[in-house]
N, C-alpha and C positions, 0 to 999 in steps of 0.2 A: 212711106214711113212718116209717122208723126213725131213731133218734138218730144212727146212724152216717152217715146221708145228709147231715147238716148239718155244715158246715165250722166248726171251732172258730176263735175269734178269735185272730189273730196280729198284734199291733201292728206298724205299719210302723217303719222305722228312724227316721223323722222325727217320729213321734208315739207317745208311750207314756202319754198321759193317760187319764182316765176315759172309757170308751166312752159312758157315759150323759150326758156333759156336752155343751156347745154349742160346743166347739172345731171349726171347719170342717175340721180335718185328720182327724178320726176317721172311720172307715169308714161308720158309719151315716149321719152327716150328709153325707158325700160322695155316697153312693148316693141319698139322698133328694133332694139338689140335682140330681144327674145325671138322676134319674127325672122331674124337672119338664120336662126337654127344652125349655129356654127358647129354644134356637137355632132351633127350628122356626117361631118367630114373625117372625123378621127384626128388624133394628135399629130400624125406624120404628114398629113396633107397640108400644103401651103394653099391658103384660101385667097383667091384674088378678088378684091372688092373695089368697086368704083363708087366714089362719092360724087354723084352727078349734080350739076348746077350748084357746086360746092361753095362758091364764094371763097372765103379764107380757109375753108376746110375744117371748121369747128365740129361738124357732125361726124365726119370720118375720123378725126383725131379723138373724139370722145369715144367712139367704138373701139379704137385701138387702146385707149387708156383703160377701158372697162375690162380688157382681156390681157393687159400687159403682165400682171403678176400672178396669173392663174397657173397653178402647178398642173402640168400636162395639158395646158390650154392650147387653143388653136394657134397656128402660125398664119399670120395675116400679112398679105401684101396689099397695101392701100394705095389706090391711085385717085387722082382728083381731076374733075372736069369743070370747066366754066367757060362761058362765052367771053368773059372779060379777062384780059391778060394780067392786069395789075394784081388781083388777089392770088393768082397762081404763082407769081414770081417768088413770094416769100416761101411758099411750099416747096418750090423747085430748089431754092437755095439751101433748104434743109435736107435735100436729098430725095424728096418724094417724086414719084412719076406723075406728071401732069399732062392733061390733054386739053389744049386750048381749042375749043370748038363749041359752037351753038349745039345744044342737045338735039335740035332738029336736023342737023347735018353731021351728027356723030358718025364717023366712018371707021368703026372698029367691029371686027367679026369674031365671035366665039372666044372672047378673051377673058371674060369674068364669070366667076361663080355667083356673085351677088352684085347687084346695083342698088344703092341706097339713095334716096332723095328726101329732103326735108324742106317743106314750104317753098318749093321751086316750081313744080309743074303747074300749079294753079295760077301762076303768074303769066303763063302763055295765053295769047289771045284765043278767042273762040275759033275752033276748027284746027288748031295747031297741035292739040294733045295727041291725036292719032299718029301723026308723023313722028313725034318724039318717042312715043311708045314703040313704034316699029323699029326705030333706030336702037332703042335700048334693048329690045328683044334680040336684034341682030348681034349686039355686043355680048350677049349672055351665052354661056355654054349650055348644052342640053341639060335639063333639070335645074338650071340656074333660076334665081328668083330676083324679082324687083320688090324692094320694100319701100313703100310710100308712106311717109309721115307728113300729112298735109291737112289743110282745111277742107271742109265740105259745106255745101249749102244744105240747110235743113230740109227744105221742100222746094218743089218747082214753083210753087205759088209765090214764094218770097225770094227766089234765087236772083232775079234781076235787081231787086232792091238791095240785096246783100252785096252783089257785085259792085253796084254803084257806090256803096259805102267804102268797100275795100279799095276801089279804084281811087276814091278821093284821098284815102290814107296814103296810097302810093304816089299820087301827085304831090301831096304834102312832103313826102320824102324825096321828091325830085324826079319821079318817073316822067319821061317824055313820051306821051301817048302817040304823038305824031311819028315817032321812031319805033317804039316798043309795042304799040297797040294797047288795048284795055284787057286787063286780067279776066279770066273766066274760071269761076269756082264751081266744079261739078257737084251735084248731089251724090250721095253714096251710090245710088243706082247708076248715076252717070259715070262714076269712076269704074264700077264693075262692068258696065256695058263697054266702055272704052278699052279696058283691059281685054275683055273677051274678043272684041273686034280685032285686036292685035295678036290674037291667038295665045293669050295668057289664060291660065286657070286661076281665077281670082277668088280671094277670100278676105273677109273683113276680120281683123284681129282685135280691134280696140276702137271704141268711139266714146268721146266725152265732150262736154261743154267746157271750154277753157275758163279759168277764173277771170272775173271781171277786170278789165283794164281801164284805168282812168285816162282821158285824153291828155292829161298833163305829161304822160310819159313821152310824148312826141317833142317836148320842148328841147331835149338834148340834141335833136336833129338839126336845129337851126342856129345860126350865128347871132342874129340880132333880135332884140325884143320887138321891134316894129314888124319884122317879118313874121315872128311867131304870132303876134296878135292878129295880123291879117290872115294868115293861113289857118289859125284856129277858128276864126269866124267862118272861113270858107268850109272847113271840115264839119263844123257844127251845123251849118246850113245844109250840107249834103246829107247828114244823118237825119236831121229833122224833116227834110224833103222826102227821103226814102220812107220814113215812118208815116208821113201824111199820105203818101201814095199807096202804101201797103201796110196797114196797121199791124198785121200779124208779125211783121219783121221785128218789132220791138219785143214781142213775146218770145219769138224763136231765138233771138240773139241776145236776150237779156239786156236790151238797151234801156238805160235810165237817163232821161234828159234832165239833168240837175239844174239848179238855179244858176250855177256858174258853169261856163264852158269847160273848164279844166276838170270839174268833178263829174261830168257826163261819163258814163261807163258803157262798155260793150263787151260781150263774151262771145268770141269766135269758137265754133265747134271744130274739132279736129279728129282725125282717124289714123290708124295704121292699117294699111291694106297691102296684101301680098299678091303679086302676080307671078305664077310659076311657068317657066317655059317648058312645054311638054311636046 
């Protein structure tokens, strides 16, 4: 597929906030919620949902909030999973069910109607997605579905360069590649193939290019000005190097190398993909 086949993000009149946030009005969140197809269960059924790789649970809690005041709406039991214990403790203290486990070793069988994940699976190293998908499939009941809201690489030609940029962003945020490995962002075809290999019936529900992000947004992640300047230089160098190695990456990801590092922008594409357990 070529970049021209993907629809660019056009904010609605009612919402012009960050596409990557948890506002239920943004398109990614709306399509993820819609793709859960909660209405197929009927009002009397309690729907068991797992927010996988949940962090502090913002995605799952957003889904709950979107259905909280619906008359005759679904009854949802939301559980939360993460490999890190700390973000789960707050959820547990509020009464939520939590599963402290790496998604690649999730040991739950036929417990959930739906598993949702948002910007998590692409952070797994190359070769690890298959195991995670197998574990997720085992956790689903028959006819259950996995709803993926995540990034994708626009083409195989620029995939390596795009991964190198996102890996640099993650190092900026503190990822230890010696422990966690390097992220791997599949193409759309890669997502579909991986789901099919884990015996899911896959379908793409939504694809768009995310609104441009200025590198200045990363400033809030760091404590000192000196660290920020050093890491910004490193990140800018990684982006410029990727663009030099593969010029098409600038076109496919809307990269604009501005006169100042902070004004450099990049637009990551994202998708909502559904895998059904059949």
